[in-house]
C-alpha positions as a LaTeX table, in Angstrom:
\begin{tabular}{lrrr}
\hline
Residue & $x$ (\AA) & $y$ (\AA) & $z$ (\AA) \\
\hline
Unk1 & $-68.52$ & $-86.62$ & $-85.16$ \\
Unk2 & $-67.10$ & $-84.81$ & $-82.12$ \\
Unk3 & $-63.71$ & $-84.52$ & $-83.81$ \\
Unk4 & $-65.28$ & $-83.02$ & $-86.94$ \\
Unk5 & $-67.21$ & $-80.48$ & $-84.86$ \\
Unk6 & $-64.07$ & $-79.52$ & $-82.93$ \\
Unk7 & $-62.10$ & $-79.08$ & $-86.15$ \\
Unk8 & $-64.92$ & $-76.98$ & $-87.57$ \\
Unk9 & $-64.78$ & $-74.64$ & $-84.57$ \\
Unk10 & $-60.99$ & $-74.44$ & $-84.83$ \\
Unk11 & $-61.12$ & $-73.61$ & $-88.54$ \\
Unk12 & $-63.64$ & $-70.82$ & $-87.89$ \\
Unk13 & $-61.54$ & $-69.28$ & $-85.13$ \\
Unk14 & $-58.48$ & $-69.28$ & $-87.40$ \\
Unk15 & $-60.53$ & $-67.62$ & $-90.17$ \\
Unk16 & $-61.71$ & $-64.92$ & $-87.77$ \\
Unk17 & $-58.35$ & $-64.34$ & $-86.08$ \\
Unk18 & $-56.17$ & $-64.21$ & $-89.20$ \\
Unk19 & $-58.90$ & $-62.65$ & $-91.34$ \\
Unk20 & $-59.33$ & $-59.64$ & $-89.08$ \\
Unk21 & $-57.22$ & $-58.00$ & $-86.32$ \\
Unk22 & $-54.94$ & $-60.98$ & $-85.59$ \\
Unk23 & $-53.23$ & $-60.83$ & $-88.98$ \\
Unk24 & $-52.30$ & $-57.17$ & $-88.59$ \\
Unk25 & $-51.17$ & $-57.67$ & $-85.00$ \\
Unk26 & $-48.73$ & $-60.30$ & $-86.29$ \\
Unk27 & $-47.64$ & $-57.92$ & $-89.07$ \\
Unk28 & $-46.85$ & $-55.14$ & $-86.57$ \\
Unk29 & $-44.75$ & $-57.54$ & $-84.49$ \\
Unk30 & $-42.89$ & $-58.84$ & $-87.56$ \\
Unk31 & $-42.06$ & $-55.42$ & $-88.98$ \\
Unk32 & $-40.67$ & $-54.33$ & $-85.63$ \\
Unk33 & $-38.69$ & $-57.54$ & $-85.13$ \\
Unk34 & $-36.39$ & $-57.11$ & $-88.12$ \\
Unk35 & $-38.54$ & $-58.84$ & $-90.76$ \\
Unk36 & $-39.79$ & $-55.71$ & $-92.53$ \\
Unk37 & $-38.16$ & $-56.78$ & $-95.81$ \\
Unk38 & $-39.29$ & $-60.41$ & $-95.55$ \\
Unk39 & $-42.83$ & $-59.82$ & $-94.29$ \\
Unk40 & $-44.44$ & $-61.48$ & $-97.32$ \\
Unk41 & $-42.74$ & $-64.75$ & $-96.44$ \\
Unk42 & $-45.07$ & $-64.91$ & $-93.45$ \\
Unk43 & $-48.06$ & $-62.73$ & $-94.39$ \\
Unk44 & $-48.88$ & $-64.48$ & $-97.67$ \\
Unk45 & $-48.95$ & $-67.95$ & $-96.04$ \\
Unk46 & $-51.12$ & $-66.53$ & $-93.24$ \\
Unk47 & $-53.63$ & $-65.28$ & $-95.80$ \\
Unk48 & $-53.53$ & $-68.67$ & $-97.49$ \\
Unk49 & $-54.31$ & $-70.26$ & $-94.11$ \\
Unk50 & $-57.51$ & $-68.20$ & $-94.05$ \\
Unk51 & $-58.45$ & $-69.38$ & $-97.54$ \\
Unk52 & $-57.71$ & $-73.03$ & $-96.75$ \\
Unk53 & $-59.60$ & $-72.62$ & $-93.47$ \\
Unk54 & $-62.68$ & $-71.52$ & $-95.41$ \\
Unk55 & $-62.38$ & $-74.44$ & $-97.84$ \\
Unk56 & $-61.76$ & $-77.02$ & $-95.08$ \\
Unk57 & $-64.73$ & $-75.74$ & $-93.07$ \\
Unk58 & $-67.01$ & $-76.17$ & $-96.08$ \\
Unk59 & $-65.62$ & $-79.64$ & $-96.81$ \\
Unk60 & $-66.28$ & $-80.70$ & $-93.21$ \\
Unk61 & $-70.00$ & $-79.91$ & $-93.56$ \\
Unk62 & $-72.48$ & $-82.56$ & $-94.63$ \\
Unk63 & $-74.87$ & $-80.32$ & $-96.55$ \\
Unk64 & $-74.34$ & $-77.17$ & $-98.59$ \\
Unk65 & $-76.93$ & $-74.53$ & $-99.41$ \\
Unk66 & $-76.37$ & $-71.92$ & $-102.13$ \\
Unk67 & $-78.02$ & $-68.51$ & $-101.82$ \\
Unk68 & $-79.70$ & $-66.87$ & $-104.81$ \\
Unk69 & $-78.08$ & $-63.53$ & $-103.94$ \\
Unk70 & $-74.77$ & $-64.95$ & $-105.14$ \\
Unk71 & $-76.10$ & $-64.70$ & $-108.70$ \\
Unk72 & $-75.41$ & $-60.97$ & $-108.65$ \\
Unk73 & $-71.89$ & $-61.54$ & $-107.41$ \\
Unk74 & $-71.27$ & $-64.26$ & $-110.03$ \\
Unk75 & $-72.29$ & $-61.82$ & $-112.78$ \\
Unk76 & $-70.02$ & $-59.07$ & $-111.46$ \\
Unk77 & $-67.13$ & $-61.51$ & $-111.02$ \\
Unk78 & $-67.58$ & $-62.71$ & $-114.60$ \\
Unk79 & $-67.30$ & $-59.11$ & $-115.82$ \\
Unk80 & $-64.27$ & $-58.44$ & $-113.61$ \\
Unk81 & $-62.49$ & $-61.61$ & $-114.73$ \\
Unk82 & $-63.30$ & $-60.66$ & $-118.34$ \\
Unk83 & $-61.54$ & $-57.33$ & $-117.78$ \\
Unk84 & $-58.52$ & $-59.16$ & $-116.35$ \\
Unk85 & $-58.45$ & $-61.49$ & $-119.37$ \\
Unk86 & $-58.76$ & $-58.59$ & $-121.81$ \\
Unk87 & $-55.92$ & $-56.75$ & $-120.04$ \\
Unk88 & $-53.79$ & $-59.88$ & $-120.26$ \\
Unk89 & $-54.47$ & $-60.38$ & $-123.97$ \\
Unk90 & $-53.74$ & $-56.74$ & $-124.79$ \\
Unk91 & $-50.59$ & $-56.85$ & $-122.63$ \\
Unk92 & $-51.55$ & $-53.84$ & $-120.53$ \\
Unk93 & $-49.11$ & $-52.79$ & $-117.80$ \\
Unk94 & $-50.24$ & $-51.84$ & $-114.31$ \\
Unk95 & $-48.68$ & $-51.24$ & $-110.90$ \\
Unk96 & $-48.94$ & $-55.01$ & $-110.30$ \\
Unk97 & $-48.98$ & $-57.90$ & $-112.76$ \\
Unk98 & $-52.19$ & $-59.06$ & $-114.42$ \\
Unk99 & $-51.69$ & $-62.45$ & $-112.77$ \\
Unk100 & $-51.65$ & $-60.71$ & $-109.38$ \\
Unk101 & $-55.04$ & $-59.13$ & $-110.07$ \\
Unk102 & $-56.44$ & $-62.59$ & $-110.80$ \\
Unk103 & $-54.88$ & $-64.24$ & $-107.75$ \\
Unk104 & $-55.75$ & $-61.43$ & $-105.33$ \\
Unk105 & $-59.36$ & $-61.19$ & $-106.46$ \\
Unk106 & $-59.82$ & $-64.95$ & $-106.37$ \\
Unk107 & $-58.21$ & $-65.40$ & $-102.94$ \\
Unk108 & $-59.39$ & $-62.23$ & $-101.17$ \\
Unk109 & $-62.81$ & $-61.66$ & $-102.73$ \\
Unk110 & $-64.24$ & $-64.55$ & $-104.76$ \\
Unk111 & $-63.47$ & $-67.46$ & $-102.39$ \\
Unk112 & $-64.37$ & $-65.62$ & $-99.14$ \\
Unk113 & $-67.77$ & $-64.62$ & $-100.55$ \\
Unk114 & $-68.72$ & $-67.67$ & $-102.64$ \\
Unk115 & $-67.16$ & $-70.46$ & $-100.59$ \\
Unk116 & $-67.40$ & $-68.52$ & $-97.32$ \\
Unk117 & $-71.16$ & $-68.12$ & $-97.71$ \\
Unk118 & $-71.49$ & $-71.92$ & $-97.80$ \\
Unk119 & $-70.21$ & $-72.18$ & $-94.21$ \\
Unk120 & $-73.02$ & $-72.75$ & $-91.73$ \\
Unk121 & $-72.53$ & $-70.13$ & $-89.04$ \\
Unk122 & $-74.27$ & $-70.60$ & $-85.70$ \\
Unk123 & $-74.94$ & $-68.06$ & $-82.96$ \\
Unk124 & $-72.01$ & $-69.48$ & $-81.00$ \\
Unk125 & $-69.75$ & $-68.61$ & $-83.93$ \\
Unk126 & $-70.48$ & $-64.92$ & $-83.35$ \\
Unk127 & $-69.07$ & $-65.34$ & $-79.84$ \\
Unk128 & $-66.04$ & $-67.01$ & $-81.42$ \\
Unk129 & $-65.76$ & $-64.07$ & $-83.82$ \\
Unk130 & $-65.84$ & $-61.62$ & $-80.91$ \\
Unk131 & $-63.06$ & $-63.42$ & $-79.02$ \\
Unk132 & $-60.89$ & $-63.70$ & $-82.13$ \\
Unk133 & $-61.14$ & $-59.95$ & $-82.74$ \\
Unk134 & $-60.69$ & $-59.26$ & $-79.01$ \\
Unk135 & $-57.49$ & $-61.33$ & $-78.76$ \\
Unk136 & $-56.15$ & $-59.80$ & $-81.97$ \\
Unk137 & $-57.08$ & $-56.33$ & $-80.72$ \\
Unk138 & $-55.30$ & $-56.86$ & $-77.41$ \\
Unk139 & $-52.14$ & $-58.07$ & $-79.17$ \\
Unk140 & $-52.33$ & $-55.14$ & $-81.62$ \\
Unk141 & $-52.81$ & $-52.62$ & $-78.82$ \\
Unk142 & $-50.01$ & $-53.98$ & $-76.63$ \\
Unk143 & $-47.55$ & $-54.31$ & $-79.53$ \\
Unk144 & $-48.36$ & $-50.74$ & $-80.63$ \\
Unk145 & $-47.64$ & $-49.47$ & $-77.12$ \\
Unk146 & $-44.37$ & $-51.41$ & $-76.99$ \\
Unk147 & $-43.07$ & $-50.45$ & $-80.41$ \\
Unk148 & $-44.57$ & $-46.98$ & $-80.89$ \\
Unk149 & $-44.96$ & $-45.78$ & $-77.30$ \\
Unk150 & $-42.12$ & $-43.28$ & $-77.76$ \\
Unk151 & $-44.08$ & $-41.59$ & $-80.54$ \\
Unk152 & $-46.92$ & $-40.60$ & $-78.19$ \\
Unk153 & $-46.89$ & $-36.82$ & $-77.86$ \\
Unk154 & $-43.85$ & $-36.51$ & $-80.15$ \\
Unk155 & $-45.33$ & $-37.15$ & $-83.60$ \\
Unk156 & $-48.73$ & $-36.33$ & $-85.02$ \\
Unk157 & $-48.88$ & $-39.36$ & $-87.26$ \\
Unk158 & $-46.66$ & $-42.36$ & $-87.91$ \\
Unk159 & $-45.01$ & $-42.63$ & $-91.30$ \\
Unk160 & $-45.14$ & $-45.71$ & $-93.47$ \\
Unk161 & $-41.38$ & $-46.22$ & $-93.52$ \\
Unk162 & $-40.79$ & $-49.94$ & $-93.14$ \\
Unk163 & $-37.04$ & $-49.45$ & $-92.91$ \\
Unk164 & $-37.50$ & $-47.56$ & $-89.65$ \\
Unk165 & $-39.72$ & $-50.24$ & $-88.20$ \\
Unk166 & $-43.04$ & $-48.56$ & $-88.90$ \\
Unk167 & $-46.09$ & $-49.97$ & $-90.63$ \\
Unk168 & $-48.69$ & $-48.05$ & $-92.59$ \\
Unk169 & $-50.65$ & $-45.77$ & $-90.25$ \\
Unk170 & $-53.81$ & $-47.03$ & $-91.96$ \\
Unk171 & $-53.15$ & $-50.53$ & $-90.59$ \\
Unk172 & $-53.07$ & $-49.18$ & $-87.06$ \\
Unk173 & $-56.02$ & $-46.80$ & $-87.37$ \\
Unk174 & $-58.49$ & $-49.04$ & $-89.22$ \\
Unk175 & $-57.78$ & $-52.21$ & $-87.23$ \\
Unk176 & $-57.85$ & $-50.45$ & $-83.88$ \\
Unk177 & $-61.11$ & $-48.83$ & $-85.01$ \\
Unk178 & $-62.47$ & $-52.31$ & $-85.75$ \\
Unk179 & $-61.46$ & $-53.59$ & $-82.31$ \\
Unk180 & $-62.91$ & $-50.51$ & $-80.59$ \\
Unk181 & $-66.12$ & $-50.63$ & $-82.63$ \\
Unk182 & $-66.82$ & $-54.30$ & $-81.93$ \\
Unk183 & $-65.95$ & $-53.95$ & $-78.24$ \\
Unk184 & $-68.12$ & $-50.85$ & $-77.82$ \\
Unk185 & $-71.06$ & $-52.61$ & $-79.45$ \\
Unk186 & $-70.67$ & $-55.65$ & $-77.22$ \\
Unk187 & $-70.36$ & $-53.43$ & $-74.14$ \\
Unk188 & $-73.72$ & $-51.82$ & $-74.98$ \\
Unk189 & $-75.53$ & $-55.15$ & $-75.45$ \\
Unk190 & $-77.57$ & $-55.71$ & $-72.28$ \\
Unk191 & $-77.35$ & $-59.50$ & $-71.96$ \\
Unk192 & $-73.54$ & $-59.72$ & $-72.17$ \\
Unk193 & $-71.72$ & $-60.95$ & $-69.06$ \\
Unk194 & $-69.62$ & $-58.68$ & $-66.84$ \\
Unk195 & $-66.51$ & $-60.62$ & $-67.88$ \\
Unk196 & $-67.12$ & $-59.82$ & $-71.54$ \\
Unk197 & $-67.83$ & $-56.17$ & $-70.74$ \\
Unk198 & $-64.55$ & $-55.83$ & $-68.81$ \\
Unk199 & $-62.61$ & $-57.38$ & $-71.69$ \\
Unk200 & $-64.38$ & $-54.97$ & $-74.03$ \\
Unk201 & $-63.29$ & $-52.00$ & $-71.91$ \\
Unk202 & $-59.71$ & $-53.32$ & $-71.94$ \\
Unk203 & $-59.70$ & $-53.61$ & $-75.73$ \\
Unk204 & $-61.10$ & $-50.09$ & $-76.12$ \\
Unk205 & $-58.49$ & $-48.56$ & $-73.80$ \\
Unk206 & $-55.40$ & $-50.23$ & $-75.26$ \\
Unk207 & $-56.47$ & $-49.57$ & $-78.86$ \\
Unk208 & $-56.88$ & $-45.83$ & $-78.35$ \\
Unk209 & $-53.13$ & $-45.31$ & $-78.88$ \\
Unk210 & $-52.82$ & $-47.04$ & $-82.30$ \\
Unk211 & $-56.08$ & $-45.39$ & $-83.38$ \\
Unk212 & $-54.67$ & $-41.90$ & $-82.75$ \\
Unk213 & $-51.18$ & $-42.70$ & $-84.04$ \\
Unk214 & $-52.74$ & $-43.84$ & $-87.32$ \\
Unk215 & $-54.55$ & $-40.47$ & $-87.54$ \\
Unk216 & $-56.85$ & $-41.49$ & $-90.40$ \\
Unk217 & $-60.01$ & $-39.55$ & $-91.21$ \\
Unk218 & $-61.46$ & $-42.62$ & $-92.86$ \\
Unk219 & $-61.06$ & $-44.67$ & $-89.69$ \\
Unk220 & $-62.97$ & $-42.00$ & $-87.74$ \\
Unk221 & $-65.90$ & $-42.40$ & $-90.13$ \\
Unk222 & $-65.55$ & $-46.19$ & $-90.02$ \\
Unk223 & $-65.71$ & $-46.12$ & $-86.22$ \\
Unk224 & $-68.42$ & $-43.49$ & $-85.79$ \\
Unk225 & $-70.95$ & $-44.31$ & $-88.50$ \\
Unk226 & $-71.89$ & $-47.90$ & $-87.51$ \\
Unk227 & $-72.18$ & $-47.00$ & $-83.81$ \\
Unk228 & $-74.27$ & $-43.90$ & $-84.56$ \\
Unk229 & $-76.53$ & $-45.97$ & $-86.81$ \\
Unk230 & $-77.04$ & $-48.58$ & $-84.10$ \\
Unk231 & $-77.74$ & $-45.99$ & $-81.39$ \\
Unk232 & $-79.98$ & $-43.70$ & $-83.43$ \\
Unk233 & $-82.06$ & $-46.53$ & $-84.92$ \\
Unk234 & $-82.64$ & $-47.98$ & $-81.45$ \\
Unk235 & $-81.11$ & $-51.39$ & $-82.10$ \\
Unk236 & $-79.88$ & $-51.50$ & $-78.50$ \\
Unk237 & $-83.17$ & $-50.39$ & $-76.94$ \\
Unk238 & $-81.37$ & $-47.44$ & $-75.35$ \\
Unk239 & $-83.32$ & $-44.25$ & $-74.55$ \\
Unk240 & $-82.65$ & $-41.11$ & $-76.58$ \\
Unk241 & $-81.25$ & $-39.45$ & $-73.47$ \\
Unk242 & $-78.66$ & $-42.19$ & $-73.06$ \\
Unk243 & $-77.86$ & $-42.03$ & $-76.76$ \\
Unk244 & $-77.12$ & $-38.30$ & $-76.54$ \\
Unk245 & $-75.07$ & $-38.88$ & $-73.38$ \\
Unk246 & $-73.01$ & $-41.62$ & $-75.04$ \\
Unk247 & $-72.40$ & $-39.45$ & $-78.12$ \\
Unk248 & $-71.42$ & $-36.45$ & $-75.97$ \\
Unk249 & $-69.00$ & $-38.53$ & $-73.88$ \\
Unk250 & $-67.42$ & $-40.01$ & $-77.02$ \\
Unk251 & $-66.91$ & $-36.55$ & $-78.55$ \\
Unk252 & $-65.32$ & $-35.21$ & $-75.36$ \\
Unk253 & $-63.05$ & $-38.27$ & $-75.03$ \\
Unk254 & $-62.09$ & $-37.94$ & $-78.70$ \\
Unk255 & $-60.96$ & $-34.32$ & $-78.30$ \\
Unk256 & $-59.18$ & $-34.90$ & $-74.98$ \\
Unk257 & $-57.44$ & $-38.02$ & $-76.29$ \\
Unk258 & $-56.23$ & $-36.22$ & $-79.40$ \\
Unk259 & $-54.74$ & $-33.39$ & $-77.38$ \\
Unk260 & $-53.26$ & $-35.62$ & $-74.67$ \\
Unk261 & $-51.62$ & $-38.02$ & $-77.12$ \\
Unk262 & $-50.41$ & $-35.24$ & $-79.41$ \\
Unk263 & $-52.16$ & $-36.80$ & $-82.39$ \\
Unk264 & $-52.56$ & $-34.94$ & $-85.68$ \\
Unk265 & $-56.00$ & $-36.45$ & $-86.21$ \\
Unk266 & $-57.92$ & $-33.30$ & $-85.25$ \\
Unk267 & $-55.68$ & $-31.19$ & $-87.51$ \\
Unk268 & $-56.34$ & $-33.54$ & $-90.42$ \\
Unk269 & $-60.10$ & $-33.40$ & $-89.84$ \\
Unk270 & $-60.29$ & $-29.61$ & $-89.44$ \\
Unk271 & $-58.08$ & $-29.00$ & $-92.47$ \\
Unk272 & $-60.14$ & $-31.29$ & $-94.71$ \\
Unk273 & $-62.24$ & $-28.43$ & $-96.10$ \\
Unk274 & $-59.14$ & $-26.31$ & $-96.69$ \\
Unk275 & $-57.41$ & $-29.14$ & $-98.54$ \\
Unk276 & $-60.49$ & $-29.74$ & $-100.69$ \\
Unk277 & $-60.82$ & $-26.05$ & $-101.57$ \\
Unk278 & $-57.23$ & $-25.91$ & $-102.81$ \\
Unk279 & $-57.50$ & $-29.26$ & $-104.60$ \\
Unk280 & $-54.54$ & $-30.67$ & $-102.69$ \\
Unk281 & $-56.10$ & $-33.97$ & $-101.70$ \\
Unk282 & $-54.52$ & $-36.72$ & $-103.82$ \\
Unk283 & $-57.37$ & $-39.11$ & $-103.17$ \\
Unk284 & $-59.88$ & $-36.58$ & $-104.49$ \\
Unk285 & $-57.73$ & $-36.07$ & $-107.58$ \\
Unk286 & $-57.80$ & $-39.83$ & $-108.10$ \\
Unk287 & $-61.58$ & $-39.90$ & $-107.89$ \\
Unk288 & $-62.13$ & $-37.05$ & $-110.34$ \\
Unk289 & $-59.57$ & $-38.34$ & $-112.83$ \\
Unk290 & $-61.12$ & $-41.82$ & $-112.55$ \\
Unk291 & $-64.55$ & $-40.41$ & $-113.37$ \\
Unk292 & $-63.09$ & $-38.59$ & $-116.39$ \\
Unk293 & $-61.49$ & $-41.87$ & $-117.46$ \\
Unk294 & $-64.78$ & $-43.75$ & $-117.02$ \\
Unk295 & $-66.68$ & $-41.26$ & $-119.20$ \\
Unk296 & $-64.58$ & $-42.38$ & $-122.18$ \\
Unk297 & $-66.05$ & $-45.92$ & $-121.93$ \\
Unk298 & $-68.98$ & $-45.68$ & $-119.49$ \\
Unk299 & $-70.76$ & $-48.89$ & $-120.48$ \\
Unk300 & $-67.98$ & $-51.48$ & $-120.22$ \\
Unk301 & $-65.17$ & $-49.56$ & $-118.51$ \\
Unk302 & $-61.60$ & $-49.48$ & $-119.74$ \\
Unk303 & $-59.05$ & $-50.39$ & $-117.07$ \\
Unk304 & $-58.33$ & $-52.20$ & $-113.82$ \\
Unk305 & $-56.75$ & $-49.04$ & $-112.38$ \\
Unk306 & $-56.71$ & $-45.28$ & $-112.62$ \\
Unk307 & $-54.47$ & $-44.80$ & $-115.66$ \\
Unk308 & $-53.23$ & $-41.37$ & $-114.59$ \\
Unk309 & $-51.88$ & $-42.61$ & $-111.24$ \\
Unk310 & $-51.42$ & $-46.23$ & $-112.41$ \\
Unk311 & $-53.05$ & $-47.64$ & $-109.28$ \\
Unk312 & $-56.46$ & $-48.35$ & $-107.77$ \\
Unk313 & $-58.54$ & $-45.18$ & $-107.18$ \\
Unk314 & $-59.05$ & $-45.79$ & $-103.44$ \\
Unk315 & $-62.80$ & $-46.28$ & $-103.85$ \\
Unk316 & $-64.28$ & $-49.69$ & $-104.65$ \\
Unk317 & $-67.37$ & $-48.32$ & $-106.41$ \\
Unk318 & $-65.32$ & $-46.13$ & $-108.73$ \\
Unk319 & $-62.86$ & $-48.98$ & $-109.24$ \\
Unk320 & $-65.66$ & $-51.42$ & $-110.09$ \\
Unk321 & $-67.00$ & $-48.94$ & $-112.65$ \\
Unk322 & $-63.57$ & $-48.50$ & $-114.24$ \\
Unk323 & $-63.17$ & $-52.27$ & $-114.61$ \\
Unk324 & $-66.70$ & $-53.34$ & $-115.53$ \\
Unk325 & $-68.52$ & $-50.17$ & $-116.56$ \\
Unk326 & $-71.62$ & $-48.57$ & $-115.08$ \\
Unk327 & $-73.62$ & $-51.79$ & $-115.51$ \\
Unk328 & $-71.09$ & $-53.81$ & $-113.55$ \\
Unk329 & $-70.90$ & $-51.10$ & $-110.88$ \\
Unk330 & $-74.70$ & $-51.12$ & $-110.47$ \\
Unk331 & $-74.67$ & $-54.91$ & $-110.07$ \\
Unk332 & $-71.87$ & $-54.59$ & $-107.50$ \\
Unk333 & $-73.77$ & $-51.89$ & $-105.58$ \\
Unk334 & $-76.99$ & $-53.92$ & $-105.67$ \\
Unk335 & $-75.18$ & $-56.92$ & $-104.19$ \\
Unk336 & $-73.96$ & $-54.93$ & $-101.19$ \\
Unk337 & $-77.32$ & $-53.18$ & $-100.90$ \\
Unk338 & $-79.04$ & $-56.55$ & $-100.39$ \\
Unk339 & $-76.40$ & $-57.58$ & $-97.86$ \\
Unk340 & $-77.00$ & $-54.37$ & $-95.89$ \\
Unk341 & $-80.74$ & $-55.07$ & $-95.94$ \\
Unk342 & $-80.16$ & $-58.59$ & $-94.64$ \\
Unk343 & $-77.94$ & $-57.57$ & $-91.74$ \\
Unk344 & $-80.56$ & $-55.00$ & $-90.69$ \\
Unk345 & $-83.09$ & $-57.85$ & $-90.59$ \\
Unk346 & $-80.74$ & $-60.04$ & $-88.55$ \\
Unk347 & $-80.11$ & $-57.27$ & $-86.00$ \\
Unk348 & $-83.84$ & $-57.09$ & $-85.34$ \\
Unk349 & $-83.86$ & $-60.81$ & $-84.57$ \\
Unk350 & $-80.85$ & $-60.84$ & $-82.26$ \\
Unk351 & $-78.65$ & $-57.92$ & $-81.02$ \\
Unk352 & $-75.52$ & $-60.11$ & $-81.17$ \\
Unk353 & $-75.53$ & $-59.79$ & $-84.96$ \\
Unk354 & $-74.66$ & $-56.12$ & $-84.52$ \\
Unk355 & $-71.08$ & $-57.36$ & $-84.20$ \\
Unk356 & $-71.18$ & $-58.59$ & $-87.79$ \\
Unk357 & $-72.91$ & $-55.37$ & $-88.85$ \\
Unk358 & $-70.11$ & $-53.24$ & $-87.38$ \\
Unk359 & $-67.46$ & $-55.34$ & $-89.14$ \\
Unk360 & $-69.28$ & $-55.18$ & $-92.46$ \\
Unk361 & $-69.97$ & $-51.45$ & $-92.39$ \\
Unk362 & $-66.48$ & $-50.55$ & $-91.14$ \\
Unk363 & $-64.83$ & $-52.63$ & $-93.85$ \\
Unk364 & $-67.14$ & $-51.12$ & $-96.49$ \\
Unk365 & $-66.33$ & $-47.56$ & $-95.39$ \\
Unk366 & $-62.63$ & $-48.42$ & $-95.39$ \\
Unk367 & $-62.94$ & $-49.74$ & $-98.95$ \\
Unk368 & $-64.53$ & $-46.44$ & $-99.98$ \\
Unk369 & $-61.40$ & $-44.54$ & $-98.94$ \\
Unk370 & $-58.48$ & $-46.95$ & $-98.99$ \\
Unk371 & $-57.28$ & $-50.14$ & $-100.65$ \\
Unk372 & $-58.17$ & $-51.89$ & $-103.88$ \\
Unk373 & $-61.28$ & $-53.85$ & $-104.81$ \\
Unk374 & $-59.20$ & $-56.98$ & $-105.30$ \\
Unk375 & $-57.87$ & $-56.91$ & $-101.70$ \\
Unk376 & $-61.11$ & $-56.34$ & $-99.75$ \\
Unk377 & $-60.77$ & $-59.48$ & $-97.62$ \\
Unk378 & $-62.47$ & $-58.04$ & $-94.51$ \\
Unk379 & $-65.46$ & $-56.89$ & $-96.54$ \\
Unk380 & $-65.65$ & $-60.23$ & $-98.35$ \\
Unk381 & $-65.45$ & $-62.30$ & $-95.15$ \\
Unk382 & $-68.18$ & $-60.28$ & $-93.43$ \\
Unk383 & $-70.36$ & $-60.37$ & $-96.56$ \\
Unk384 & $-70.03$ & $-64.15$ & $-96.78$ \\
Unk385 & $-70.97$ & $-64.42$ & $-93.10$ \\
Unk386 & $-74.09$ & $-62.29$ & $-93.52$ \\
Unk387 & $-75.26$ & $-64.31$ & $-96.52$ \\
Unk388 & $-74.75$ & $-67.53$ & $-94.57$ \\
Unk389 & $-76.40$ & $-66.37$ & $-91.32$ \\
Unk390 & $-79.43$ & $-64.99$ & $-93.16$ \\
Unk391 & $-79.71$ & $-68.10$ & $-95.29$ \\
Unk392 & $-79.81$ & $-70.50$ & $-92.35$ \\
Unk393 & $-82.00$ & $-68.34$ & $-90.08$ \\
Unk394 & $-84.78$ & $-67.21$ & $-92.43$ \\
\hline
\end{tabular}
């Protein structure tokens, strides 16, 4: 019994560490250690470890409880798999193989949500989640300083040139934003120990560099929106005066940090309106062309990707509509709407669940600006957790 419980805790920590910041910290180290061309040899098995960890955790439990909310996700998944099958039968060609769509969606979305929601998460598991993200965040921050320290003040944004030992700037910005967001939330929770608060400060400080080097506008929204929601809605029982003070300090630190580190983040933010006016934003072009494509077959959709760019449209709602039509998109939106409602309920019961809320909302915002629907592992893991926590608490 003790051995099973210990294994269960170990499996959960591995899921949290490799499912969130730990995986990307390892990726940064690998790319800068001469394995940039062989990264998949390690990264794919690491992702599989997460999947097997989920399955083994469920197997180790005595009882399983299925949530009715999964019905919506089952329906959407059926429609998405039907689109994959249709694309396979009609021999359509995309930026990746049809088999890859099936494998990615199954491994990174279907299993983490369906099987992951069967895991019985306890309050102590949220502490385990925090430490997994904290350790991963510390490794990510330190490795970024070691490998990209020379870029501070010299470049406005890292490139995504793997041959020169650089990873995608989005990896740095979004994952450092996750580490900073979780640590800031924990720091503001009143009943956290001084030890935890000091670790949180450490994580925030060392992840400032990769956050600015990534220089992503989406990561700014992903970091700011959940924290503003928590502060403004009073989830932390902080006075309005303190809320305004915290917001003011964050804004000042943001501007000073951008100037001190020589980041191009402020330039990218201030030039957003100019770029939109001239129609130069590629992502916006993807969205509009995807909508035009959807209007040809609005009910059932017509493709797994944006046909003009031959890739995902960098917005999971638009992508879900392209693949499954407006009906499928509405089902998909309803599923996440219920999850958002549940995590709001959980935060009222216990402030510690704000950690899960920050992860969920950050990963959702990221998926609205970057990445494909079939690779939303962070969003799927956090969604499965919320379903499970709500199921066993209510």
